[in-house]
BAFI-3210 file (N, C-alpha, C; in Angstrom, 3 decimals, decimal comma, padded with zeros to 6 digits):
// residues 229
n [1|2|3|4|5|6|7|8|9|10|11|12|13|14|15|16|17|18|19|20|21|22|23|24|25|26|27|28|29|30|31|32|33|34|35|36|37|38|39|40|41|42|43|44|45|46|47|48|49|50|51|52|53|54|55|56|57|58|59|60|61|62|63|64|65|66|67|68|69|70|71|72|73|74|75|76|77|78|79|80|81|82|83|84|85|86|87|88|89|90|91|92|93|94|95|96|97|98|99|100|101|102|103|104|105|106|107|108|109|110|111|112|113|114|115|116|117|118|119|120|121|122|123|124|125|126|127|128|129|130|131|132|133|134|135|136|137|138|139|140|141|142|143|144|145|146|147|148|149|150|151|152|153|154|155|156|157|158|159|160|161|162|163|164|165|166|167|168|169|170|171|172|173|174|175|176|177|178|179|180|181|182|183|184|185|186|187|188|189|190|191|192|193|194|195|196|197|198|199|200|201|202|203|204|205|206|207|208|209|210|211|212|213|214|215|216|217|218|219|220|221|222|223|224|225|226|227|228|229]
n.u [081,388|080,782|080,739|078,496|076,467|076,647|075,714|073,200|072,061|072,591|070,549|068,070|068,122|067,582|065,329|063,158|063,635|062,632|059,927|059,074|059,571|057,215|055,308|055,066|054,302|051,904|050,463|050,722|049,908|046,403|046,233|046,119|043,972|041,209|037,865|035,076|032,400|033,040|033,089|030,868|029,463|030,405|029,356|026,306|023,025|019,811|016,570|013,950|010,641|007,169|003,680|000,269|-001,364|-003,983|-005,991|-007,971|-009,570|-011,288|-014,040|-014,847|-013,802|-010,678|-007,532|-004,526|-001,648|002,053|005,198|008,074|011,434|014,848|017,888|020,602|023,253|026,939|027,289|025,861|022,596|021,592|019,982|016,807|014,273|011,125|008,477|005,515|003,029|000,893|-001,799|-004,406|-006,888|-009,714|-009,717|-009,128|-009,414|-007,537|-005,099|-002,779|-000,249|000,041|001,275|004,455|007,461|010,115|013,747|016,282|018,769|019,330|020,173|023,578|022,200|019,425|015,954|013,419|009,785|007,334|003,453|000,390|-002,925|-005,723|-008,729|-010,662|-012,551|-013,574|-013,540|-014,556|-014,374|-013,020|-010,184|-006,645|-005,042|-003,026|-000,294|001,939|005,676|006,677|008,868|011,876|014,806|017,965|021,511|024,361|026,334|027,632|029,045|028,916|027,723|025,840|022,714|020,994|018,728|016,118|013,784|010,274|009,136|005,779|003,151|000,076|-003,343|-006,544|-009,862|-012,384|-016,286|-018,933|-020,794|-019,466|-017,823|-019,634|-021,314|-018,951|-018,109|-021,055|-020,521|-018,488|-019,672|-021,347|-019,994|-018,177|-020,861|-021,365|-019,141|-017,259|-017,270|-019,208|-018,063|-017,643|-019,502|-020,384|-020,559|-022,390|-024,577|-024,860|-025,816|-028,194|-029,713|-029,923|-031,507|-034,120|-034,557|-035,155|-037,584|-039,605|-039,623|-040,852|-043,329|-044,336|-045,488|-047,125|-048,909|-049,635|-050,289|-052,658|-054,369|-055,448|-056,474|-055,444|-055,067|-057,642|-058,008|-059,555|-061,543|-062,492|-065,392|-067,188|-067,356|-067,813|-067,237|-066,318|-066,072|-062,984|-063,617]
n.v [-035,157|-033,352|-031,084|-031,719|-031,618|-028,454|-027,949|-028,704|-027,259|-024,542|-024,689|-025,265|-022,661|-021,426|-021,734|-021,425|-018,769|-018,214|-018,733|-016,864|-014,460|-014,974|-015,134|-012,635|-010,933|-011,902|-011,454|-008,486|-007,974|-008,533|-006,786|-004,562|-005,198|-004,232|-004,765|-004,970|-005,813|-004,449|-001,967|-001,211|-001,319|000,821|003,240|004,502|002,875|001,931|000,559|-000,394|-000,542|-000,959|-001,125|-001,825|-000,352|-000,774|-003,808|-004,780|-003,787|-002,023|-001,059|002,450|003,355|004,852|003,881|003,465|004,051|002,956|003,764|002,722|003,779|002,681|003,567|001,022|001,127|002,430|005,277|008,336|008,990|011,464|013,865|012,407|010,848|009,815|008,208|006,707|005,471|003,608|002,977|002,713|004,600|003,849|002,106|002,964|005,601|008,775|011,410|012,167|014,032|013,689|011,126|011,172|012,425|014,365|014,167|015,846|014,437|010,988|009,913|007,079|004,111|005,034|005,678|006,679|007,548|007,829|008,297|008,360|008,109|005,917|005,353|002,237|001,945|-000,267|-003,469|-005,615|-008,859|-009,681|-010,963|-011,055|-007,748|-006,294|-003,827|-001,266|-001,232|001,418|004,152|004,811|007,463|008,143|010,228|007,852|009,293|011,762|013,781|012,422|012,015|009,895|008,168|006,579|003,952|002,725|000,062|-000,581|-002,990|-004,828|-005,232|-007,810|-008,023|-008,622|-006,325|-005,766|-005,733|-004,181|-005,700|-008,135|-007,740|-007,551|-010,220|-011,920|-011,215|-012,364|-015,030|-015,496|-014,598|-016,883|-019,494|-018,489|-019,638|-021,959|-023,437|-023,769|-025,586|-024,685|-022,443|-021,706|-020,190|-021,975|-024,123|-023,605|-023,155|-025,964|-026,816|-025,349|-026,642|-029,288|-028,730|-028,047|-030,127|-032,105|-030,311|-030,751|-033,065|-033,837|-032,143|-033,130|-035,996|-035,346|-034,155|-036,686|-037,905|-036,885|-036,125|-038,525|-039,825|-040,205|-038,744|-035,972|-033,454|-030,291|-027,093|-024,775|-022,558|-020,895|-021,873|-024,612|-027,673|-028,153|-030,547|-030,299|-029,691]
n.w [001,854|003,328|001,279|000,058|001,877|002,428|-000,229|-000,126|002,104|000,632|-000,958|000,122|001,373|-000,738|-001,931|000,458|000,554|-002,166|-002,062|-000,111|-001,593|-003,608|-002,101|-000,738|-002,862|-004,101|-002,052|-001,678|-004,424|-004,316|-002,121|-003,542|-005,393|-005,911|-004,092|-006,002|-004,794|-002,045|-002,896|-003,629|-001,136|000,412|-001,338|-001,132|-000,791|-002,204|-000,587|-001,231|000,433|-000,384|000,994|002,431|004,492|005,915|006,752|005,372|002,126|001,247|-001,638|-001,639|000,661|002,528|001,594|002,694|001,628|002,157|001,577|002,232|002,179|002,801|003,709|002,716|002,180|002,931|002,902|002,427|000,790|-002,286|-003,271|-003,874|-004,967|-005,400|-006,417|-007,356|-009,135|-010,052|-009,809|-011,639|-013,303|-013,638|-011,928|-008,972|-007,112|-006,640|-005,655|-007,731|-007,374|-004,376|-004,208|-004,976|-003,753|-002,653|-001,421|-000,164|001,201|002,506|005,092|006,049|006,700|007,395|007,575|005,839|005,005|002,908|003,092|001,749|000,728|-001,433|-003,121|-003,589|-006,035|-007,530|-008,894|-007,269|-006,152|-008,297|-009,525|-007,040|-006,592|-008,103|-008,287|-010,059|-009,443|-007,096|-008,125|-007,338|-007,596|-007,245|-006,065|-005,750|-004,060|-003,254|-005,087|-007,546|-010,678|-011,458|-011,935|-009,753|-009,926|-008,270|-007,399|-005,640|-003,786|-004,744|-003,522|-002,824|-003,308|-002,114|-003,369|-001,447|-001,418|000,363|001,092|000,932|003,472|005,589|005,339|005,780|008,706|009,591|008,988|011,032|012,809|013,141|012,769|015,705|017,341|016,472|017,431|015,535|013,708|011,335|009,412|006,801|003,823|001,608|003,729|005,097|003,412|002,398|005,213|005,106|002,834|003,557|005,900|004,557|003,027|005,106|005,660|003,874|003,125|005,842|006,074|003,077|004,317|006,188|005,006|003,086|005,003|006,190|003,922|003,705|005,357|007,362|009,141|010,537|009,302|010,785|011,547|013,529|014,148|015,269|017,849|016,936|015,390|012,337|009,345|007,247|003,639]
ca.u [079,904|080,922|080,593|077,128|075,643|076,852|075,385|071,901|071,529|072,411|069,423|067,395|067,626|067,304|063,769|062,394|063,575|061,966|058,638|058,775|059,451|055,998|053,905|054,888|054,165|050,839|049,908|050,634|048,787|045,634|046,020|045,892|043,003|039,735|036,750|033,661|031,392|033,060|033,105|029,299|028,972|030,770|028,267|024,571|022,463|018,094|016,244|011,975|009,002|005,453|002,939|-001,020|-001,506|-005,476|-006,413|-008,852|-009,260|-013,239|-014,678|-015,096|-013,071|-009,727|-006,636|-003,398|-000,215|003,236|006,393|009,550|013,315|015,941|019,516|021,671|024,871|027,742|027,420|024,430|022,374|021,231|018,884|016,155|012,804|010,153|007,010|004,289|002,015|000,467|-003,404|-005,015|-008,068|-010,812|-010,031|-008,858|-009,847|-005,915|-004,940|-001,553|000,421|000,618|002,173|005,753|008,188|011,900|014,466|017,689|019,982|018,974|022,130|023,397|021,399|018,468|014,839|012,273|008,613|006,273|002,454|-000,600|-004,490|-006,286|-009,814|-011,020|-013,568|-014,440|-012,427|-014,618|-014,590|-012,009|-008,447|-006,114|-004,759|-001,100|-000,026|003,218|006,457|007,163|010,201|012,943|015,872|018,811|022,720|024,799|027,799|027,239|030,012|028,693|026,480|025,238|021,853|020,585|017,456|015,496|012,086|009,873|007,885|004,362|001,888|-000,828|-004,311|-008,017|-010,837|-013,875|-017,741|-019,224|-021,216|-018,628|-017,195|-020,838|-021,331|-017,638|-018,937|-021,750|-019,442|-017,388|-020,776|-021,924|-018,805|-018,442|-021,851|-021,038|-018,141|-016,287|-018,035|-019,790|-017,102|-017,914|-020,741|-020,548|-021,197|-023,858|-025,335|-025,554|-026,891|-029,655|-030,332|-030,311|-032,669|-035,048|-034,991|-036,001|-039,047|-040,077|-040,153|-041,879|-044,196|-045,450|-045,375|-047,930|-049,853|-050,344|-051,750|-054,072|-055,789|-055,470|-057,527|-054,992|-055,574|-058,995|-058,422|-060,714|-061,903|-063,232|-066,181|-068,108|-067,488|-068,597|-066,053|-066,737|-064,931|-062,430|-063,971]
ca.v [-035,208|-031,722|-030,520|-031,898|-030,963|-027,230|-027,543|-029,164|-026,138|-023,663|-025,151|-025,278|-021,256|-020,505|-022,720|-020,761|-017,402|-017,950|-019,090|-016,053|-013,736|-015,005|-014,763|-011,086|-010,410|-012,482|-010,367|-007,076|-007,816|-008,815|-005,914|-003,604|-005,011|-003,481|-005,528|-004,228|-005,539|-003,737|-000,538|-000,839|-001,010|002,086|003,844|004,878|001,525|001,931|-000,827|000,317|-001,390|-000,853|-001,999|-001,284|-000,092|-001,332|-004,813|-005,232|-003,069|-002,234|-000,196|003,225|003,377|005,339|003,156|004,150|003,611|003,526|003,220|003,092|003,465|002,450|003,185|-000,269|001,463|003,193|006,866|009,201|009,402|012,338|014,202|011,339|011,610|008,910|008,212|006,022|005,713|002,382|003,125|002,331|005,880|003,230|001,289|003,470|007,511|008,861|012,322|012,132|014,968|013,114|010,178|011,628|013,192|014,486|014,382|016,248|013,620|010,205|009,213|005,749|003,689|005,885|005,556|007,715|007,274|008,361|007,816|008,828|007,744|005,823|005,184|001,549|002,319|-001,585|-005,077|-006,231|-010,330|-010,315|-011,798|-010,491|-006,417|-006,298|-002,987|-001,333|-000,685|002,911|004,387|005,796|008,378|009,169|010,129|007,550|009,566|013,848|014,264|011,880|012,431|008,609|008,555|004,936|003,720|001,247|-000,120|-001,445|-003,974|-004,896|-005,964|-008,246|-007,514|-007,947|-005,514|-006,072|-004,999|-003,935|-006,981|-009,462|-007,522|-007,927|-011,912|-012,637|-010,509|-012,867|-016,375|-015,590|-014,899|-018,567|-020,146|-019,087|-019,976|-023,388|-023,855|-023,904|-026,495|-023,851|-021,354|-021,097|-020,229|-022,952|-024,946|-022,993|-023,525|-027,185|-027,081|-025,258|-027,469|-030,114|-028,715|-027,724|-031,479|-032,756|-029,743|-031,090|-034,679|-033,842|-031,857|-034,297|-037,108|-034,967|-033,710|-037,635|-038,700|-035,748|-036,507|-040,224|-040,039|-040,807|-037,213|-035,482|-031,927|-029,534|-026,207|-023,979|-021,450|-020,298|-022,979|-025,777|-028,375|-028,819|-031,053|-029,240|-029,951]
ca.w [002,153|003,574|000,110|-000,315|002,797|001,925|-001,054|000,248|002,592|000,010|-001,788|001,032|002,156|-002,010|-002,078|000,948|-000,323|-003,445|-001,954|000,508|-002,547|-003,990|-001,318|-000,756|-004,352|-004,014|-001,094|-002,452|-005,398|-003,429|-001,670|-004,506|-006,047|-005,053|-004,630|-006,672|-003,773|-001,184|-003,119|-003,408|000,169|000,683|-001,398|-001,271|-001,342|-001,395|-000,549|-001,129|000,700|-000,340|001,549|002,495|005,838|006,394|007,143|004,365|001,190|000,448|-002,124|-001,437|001,637|002,217|002,024|003,147|001,182|002,648|000,677|002,646|001,459|003,868|002,918|003,630|001,790|003,595|002,682|001,910|-000,932|-002,058|-004,513|-003,367|-005,463|-005,249|-007,523|-007,180|-010,331|-009,643|-009,761|-012,841|-012,776|-013,579|-010,706|-007,845|-007,063|-005,824|-006,086|-008,120|-006,518|-003,026|-004,455|-004,980|-002,793|-002,706|-000,036|-000,569|001,441|003,784|005,640|005,808|007,911|007,661|006,579|005,463|004,611|002,157|003,104|000,784|000,236|-002,373|-002,802|-004,761|-006,763|-008,273|-008,968|-006,337|-006,549|-009,385|-008,836|-006,212|-007,405|-007,987|-009,084|-010,584|-008,471|-007,070|-008,603|-006,828|-008,165|-006,441|-006,697|-004,834|-003,623|-003,313|-005,826|-008,510|-011,586|-011,922|-011,169|-010,045|-009,958|-006,900|-007,316|-004,621|-003,398|-005,476|-002,984|-003,793|-001,847|-002,770|-002,847|-001,174|-001,415|001,807|001,622|001,543|004,466|006,211|005,434|006,721|010,066|009,581|008,699|011,917|014,721|013,118|013,390|016,918|017,677|015,812|018,140|014,521|013,028|010,347|009,221|005,354|002,584|001,375|005,057|005,751|002,128|002,562|006,360|004,653|001,994|004,517|006,277|003,811|002,538|006,095|006,370|002,888|003,550|006,819|005,305|002,247|004,856|007,375|004,016|002,853|006,141|006,386|002,655|003,082|005,994|008,816|010,417|010,068|009,434|011,247|011,684|014,517|013,619|016,533|018,406|016,074|014,466|010,800|008,608|005,728|002,528]
c.u [079,957|080,205|078,914|076,257|075,574|075,633|073,763|071,366|071,540|070,555|067,787|066,520|067,291|065,879|062,897|062,422|062,443|060,858|058,075|058,787|057,256|055,078|053,907|054,141|052,729|050,223|049,686|050,164|047,549|045,301|045,614|044,746|041,647|038,384|035,372|032,563|031,475|033,026|031,671|028,709|029,405|029,917|026,762|023,372|021,435|017,736|014,432|011,369|008,014|004,843|001,578|-000,872|-002,757|-004,944|-007,520|-009,201|-010,528|-013,743|-015,572|-014,787|-011,961|-008,834|-005,450|-002,177|001,107|004,609|007,465|010,674|014,118|017,353|020,668|023,090|025,478|028,135|025,777|024,024|021,855|020,660|017,632|015,061|012,560|008,562|006,275|002,924|001,042|-000,781|-003,963|-006,592|-009,701|-010,761|-010,153|-009,273|-008,175|-006,005|-002,968|-000,459|000,872|001,304|003,029|006,274|009,370|012,310|015,703|019,289|019,126|020,372|022,226|022,694|019,534|017,321|013,580|011,278|007,595|004,745|001,070|-001,786|-005,068|-007,380|-010,473|-011,689|-014,540|-013,488|-012,963|-014,596|-013,981|-010,850|-008,162|-005,272|-003,378|-000,656|001,189|004,073|006,629|008,941|011,303|014,448|016,735|020,247|023,311|025,960|027,533|028,229|029,694|027,462|025,728|024,404|021,371|018,881|016,822|014,087|011,663|008,843|006,318|003,680|001,010|-002,039|-005,789|-008,989|-012,038|-015,006|-017,733|-020,212|-020,679|-017,676|-018,467|-021,208|-020,410|-017,950|-019,817|-021,233|-019,039|-018,212|-021,139|-021,183|-018,609|-019,354|-021,875|-020,060|-016,935|-016,609|-018,426|-018,596|-016,718|-019,222|-021,345|-020,987|-022,640|-024,959|-026,155|-025,878|-028,480|-030,527|-030,690|-031,564|-034,123|-035,621|-035,511|-037,321|-040,061|-040,592|-041,216|-043,246|-045,293|-045,718|-046,807|-049,227|-050,741|-051,125|-052,765|-054,971|-055,843|-056,423|-057,048|-055,295|-056,893|-058,633|-059,396|-060,659|-062,687|-063,973|-067,599|-068,454|-067,713|-067,388|-066,710|-065,571|-064,223|-062,660|-062,544]
c.v [-034,045|-030,753|-030,373|-031,794|-029,448|-026,748|-028,039|-027,735|-024,859|-023,605|-025,138|-023,253|-020,911|-020,894|-021,725|-019,319|-016,804|-018,025|-017,867|-015,110|-013,792|-014,830|-013,460|-010,730|-010,680|-011,455|-008,872|-006,659|-007,611|-007,284|-004,460|-003,744|-004,496|-004,123|-004,972|-004,370|-004,639|-002,012|-000,011|-000,224|000,422|003,156|003,776|003,370|001,645|001,212|-000,020|-000,239|-000,582|-001,554|-000,837|-001,361|-001,275|-003,024|-005,799|-003,740|-003,057|-001,016|000,824|003,836|003,647|003,975|003,543|003,178|003,630|002,807|003,928|003,111|003,704|002,219|002,294|-000,118|002,253|004,523|006,734|009,064|010,588|012,864|012,806|011,501|009,898|009,465|007,062|006,018|004,416|002,227|003,533|003,640|004,892|002,323|002,025|005,117|008,104|010,368|011,958|012,809|014,578|011,941|010,039|012,609|012,971|014,586|014,768|015,171|012,417|009,363|007,457|005,144|004,066|005,311|006,512|006,606|008,009|007,514|008,569|007,946|007,781|005,430|004,076|002,220|001,300|-002,587|-005,812|-007,588|-010,278|-010,767|-010,378|-008,906|-006,170|-005,464|-002,600|-001,157|000,472|002,843|005,256|006,178|008,426|009,261|009,450|007,702|011,632|014,223|013,571|012,361|010,955|008,844|006,906|004,825|002,196|001,146|-000,957|-002,193|-003,889|-006,239|-006,137|-007,848|-007,700|-007,333|-005,902|-005,116|-004,990|-004,863|-008,231|-009,254|-008,174|-009,782|-012,580|-012,201|-012,040|-014,759|-015,971|-015,672|-016,563|-019,277|-020,120|-019,707|-021,759|-024,246|-024,488|-025,130|-026,026|-022,694|-021,035|-020,867|-021,002|-024,611|-024,971|-023,252|-025,116|-027,482|-026,511|-025,828|-028,838|-030,139|-028,716|-029,578|-031,974|-031,585|-030,641|-032,890|-034,883|-033,394|-032,531|-035,579|-036,417|-034,465|-035,460|-037,798|-037,648|-036,195|-037,441|-040,535|-040,667|-039,462|-036,479|-033,954|-031,127|-027,911|-025,307|-022,706|-021,650|-021,754|-024,346|-026,203|-028,356|-029,258|-030,215|-029,759|-030,075]
c.w [002,773|002,727|-000,245|000,813|002,688|000,626|-000,838|000,896|001,755|-000,566|-001,031|001,314|000,546|-002,256|-001,338|000,729|-001,410|-002,772|-000,960|-000,095|-003,160|-003,285|-000,697|-002,074|-004,336|-002,720|-001,468|-003,728|-005,008|-002,605|-002,223|-004,915|-005,469|-005,262|-004,610|-005,527|-002,334|-001,064|-003,157|-002,346|000,945|000,050|-000,670|-002,116|-000,822|-001,679|-000,343|-000,807|000,271|000,073|001,860|003,980|006,198|006,273|005,508|003,868|000,744|-000,251|-001,573|000,013|001,580|002,316|001,993|002,789|001,961|001,991|001,818|002,169|003,003|003,053|003,316|002,970|003,232|003,515|002,261|000,929|-001,130|-003,633|-004,874|-004,637|-005,823|-005,797|-007,663|-008,216|-010,359|-009,831|-010,604|-012,052|-012,759|-012,372|-009,144|-008,154|-005,863|-006,220|-006,373|-007,333|-005,282|-003,856|-004,955|-004,373|-003,001|-001,183|-000,783|-000,217|002,269|003,305|005,706|006,715|008,097|007,108|006,312|004,923|003,863|002,201|002,270|000,662|-001,135|-001,915|-003,837|-005,073|-007,477|-007,981|-007,894|-006,619|-007,286|-008,425|-007,499|-007,483|-006,597|-008,750|-009,430|-009,637|-008,114|-007,265|-008,035|-007,402|-007,340|-007,073|-005,363|-003,948|-004,158|-004,850|-007,194|-009,311|-011,896|-011,251|-011,098|-009,406|-008,879|-007,540|-006,481|-005,249|-004,321|-004,341|-003,483|-002,794|-002,887|-002,543|-002,920|-001,305|000,155|002,146|002,282|003,053|005,736|006,108|005,995|007,809|009,854|009,648|010,489|013,298|014,523|013,525|014,739|017,599|017,615|017,032|016,595|013,528|011,280|010,115|007,830|005,080|002,672|002,435|005,039|004,722|002,327|003,677|005,761|003,865|002,793|005,300|006,033|003,093|003,484|006,159|005,179|002,786|005,113|006,308|004,403|003,322|005,893|005,823|003,355|003,535|006,362|005,158|002,390|004,157|007,437|009,801|009,699|009,999|009,835|011,354|012,574|014,151|014,904|017,637|018,282|015,316|013,335|010,254|007,675|004,900|001,788]
res [m|a|c|s|r|l|i|s|s|f|f|l|v|w|l|v|a|g|l|t|v|v|q|c|a|e|t|e|s|d|s|d|t|v|d|p|y|d|e|q|i|e|r|a|f|l|i|v|h|k|k|i|f|e|p|d|v|v|i|g|k|n|m|t|v|i|v|s|i|y|n|a|g|g|s|a|a|y|d|v|t|v|e|d|h|s|w|p|a|e|t|f|s|s|t|a|s|e|a|r|a|s|y|p|r|i|a|a|g|a|t|v|q|l|k|y|g|v|s|p|l|s|n|a|g|k|a|a|f|q|g|l|p|a|v|v|q|y|r|p|e|s|d|s|k|d|v|q|l|a|f|s|s|t|p|a|f|y|i|l|s|k|y|q|i|f|l|r|s|l|l|t|v|g|s|y|l|t|g|g|a|l|t|s|a|k|q|w|s|n|v|s|y|m|f|a|a|m|a|l|i|i|g|g|s|w|a|y|n|a|f|s|g|g|l|a|p|v|c|a|l|e|g|i|q|l|p|v|a]
***
């Protein structure tokens, strides 16, 4: 009986020791493994966002383009260059030299901005315009020869004519005067057709009554009333 208990005790001690050794080995193995995600966070990582400053883009008026570069990584980015050539010459007038910039270093958590102007020449009334992204090149570490690329967002917008801006202003005033009942050009057009139809009906009724004897049109000439032939 005592011998059986002794054997059981030795077996339990051996089992616990084996499990402890295995767990220690797994822990050591996990500590030696480098998580690629953690390694990427330690390097520079640039996020690029492009937007149009003006709420309305109008033909013939300058619009401001803002390209923001944010370093979301854990270290500085080096030799950063940004270029944005997403404005076709047939639609926009721009200075190409203003659409590029370079930065020797962007610290972790820092943001830099490139601002420049372009002027729309055409495309009014067509579909929304959406150009190409701005392209950013940088080195994620100071001693790295690897060059990383980052691309900006591509905002979409409509190019309006001055007439469209004027018409929208009129619709805004009309909506205010009608208490919000008429807010679009189509609604105003329908109301105009309705009033034109009413005027045509009233005018036709008056002309019918006038020429059928219900109303005797007269004209005044030197105080004498004469029937109209």
